[in-house]
C-alpha positions, 0 to 999 in steps of 0.5 A: 500532443507535443510534450512541453519542456516544463511542467508543474510539480510538487517537490522538495529540495531537502527532506523536511516537514510537510510545509517544505513541499513546493509547487512550481515549474520543473523540466519535464523528465526525459524517459530512457529506452525502458521507460514511458513518459506518463501524463499524470491524472491523479496521485495518491498520498500514502503514509510512506510518502510522508516517511520518504519526504521527511527523511524518516525512511532513507532512500536514494533521492535526487533533488529537486525530488518530486514527491509521491508514489502512485499514479494513474495517467495516460502515456505521452511517450512510449518506450523503445520496445513498444510495450506502451504507446501514447494514449494508453491508460496506465497506473504505477505504484512504485515510483518515488523510491530507490532513486525514482522520482515521484509522480506528483507532477504533470508528467512522470517517468515510469519504468515499463516493468513498474507500469500497468494498464488501467482496466477499461471502466475503472474509476481513476480516483478509486483506482489510485487510492487502492493501489498501495494498500491493495498491492501491500495486502496481496504481496504480504499475504501471498508472496511473503507469508505464503497464505494457502487455501484452508489456512486461518489468518488473523488480520489486525486493523481489518477496517483499515485500508491495508487490513480491509484489502487483506481480508478481501484477498485472504477470503477470496483465496479460500482462507478463513479470516479472523478480523480484529477491529473496533465494534462499530466496524465489525459488520463492515469486516464481515461484509469484506469476508471475515468469518469472525470479528473480535474487538482488538481492545479486548483484554482477553483477545488471545483467549477469544481468538483461540476459542474460534481457532482451536489450536491457533491461527496459521498466520497473524498480520496486524496491519495497524502496527499496534500488535505485540509479538508476544500476544501474536505468538500466543495466538499461533499454532506451532509452525505458524507465521507472524507478518510484521509491517508498520511497527513504529512503536517500541516493543516490549521484550520478546522471549525467544524461547516460545518462538523457537520451541513452537517453530514460529516464523517472524517475517518483516515486510515492506512493499518498497522492497518488493521485486518487479515480479511480485509487483507484476503478480499483484498488478494482475490481481488488482486489475481483476478487481479494479475492472469490477467491484474494486476495493473497500477503500474510502476516499476522504478528499480530492485535492489539487496539486497546490494542496500537496503539502496540506495533504501530507500534513493531514496524512501525518495527523492520522486522518483515516481514509485516503487523500487523492491529488488531482493533477490534470 
């Protein structure tokens, strides 16, 4: 099928609120020799998409800027090396950042080193909703925190999107998982693979963690962004690690002496800065699941491209679950 000269897209002309997103005609982008042009089927709406759109997360952004990050679609024009050919079903989860246009459009250019084949039989809506949280969980655990089999990891926010995927990946790797979540989510966390589940609001949480992990946990990752370094450090064994993500709220003063004397490592992690090699490792792990049982991700709604601004506003309001935009 010939590629048209123009396409419908959801885009902004300057950073701003969700209602600054316009939907209209833009030229179809021209791929370079190391790119493929993808006819987009579905895109996910992530919290980080709203940070980029609003300017809260500064990144090089050519205007008009097509919003979004994750896509599932079909190759329309392959790359010069023949890595991808027209008709290939593919996905990407690292567009819309670092000068790359987003995928909320009928066509998107994707560098071939950020593009992966969609497993046969994978549901595109479930797949695109899983890409960002699952890749974040895999790279955070295995490429930033270096989780090993036999270690004990505490996953905060374990009923959330990233947290649930982290529980699944950690348990599958042979680690022992202690999860924290609301009591109504405890059974779900156990089904995902948690060996113990505690209430994150418990005022004696530190003591209860140490009661099920005498000596402390090896790794602490609060995927909700609510955790405090002081409390996390108290749950760790000497030589343990804290993985920090999504910490938007001000932290109380953190004494450095306990971190220093107990050899605690604090690692910041954002998937936007993941290398293409780490993204490719994550893609292999994701595809192994996308072609089978998948991930425990809840899709709350599937909206149209015209409703992209509404989707951003709903994500910014803190709505749980995932929103997907169907483009094709």
